[in-house]
C-alpha positions in Angstrom: 223.4 -166.9 -161.4 225.7 -165.4 -164.0 225.4 -161.9 -162.5 226.3 -163.3 -159.0 229.1 -165.4 -160.4 230.9 -162.4 -162.0 229.1 -159.1 -161.5 232.2 -157.1 -162.1 233.1 -159.2 -165.2 229.7 -158.2 -166.8 230.4 -154.5 -166.3 234.0 -154.8 -167.6 232.8 -156.7 -170.6 230.1 -154.1 -171.4 232.6 -151.2 -170.9 235.1 -152.9 -173.1 232.5 -153.4 -175.8 231.4 -149.8 -175.7 234.9 -148.4 -175.5 238.0 -150.6 -175.5 240.0 -147.7 -174.2 
């Protein structure tokens, strides 16, 4: 449900956590 609700948000959050740049 969370993935379908914001699939792009999850990727963006992960990317920001790995590299804020």
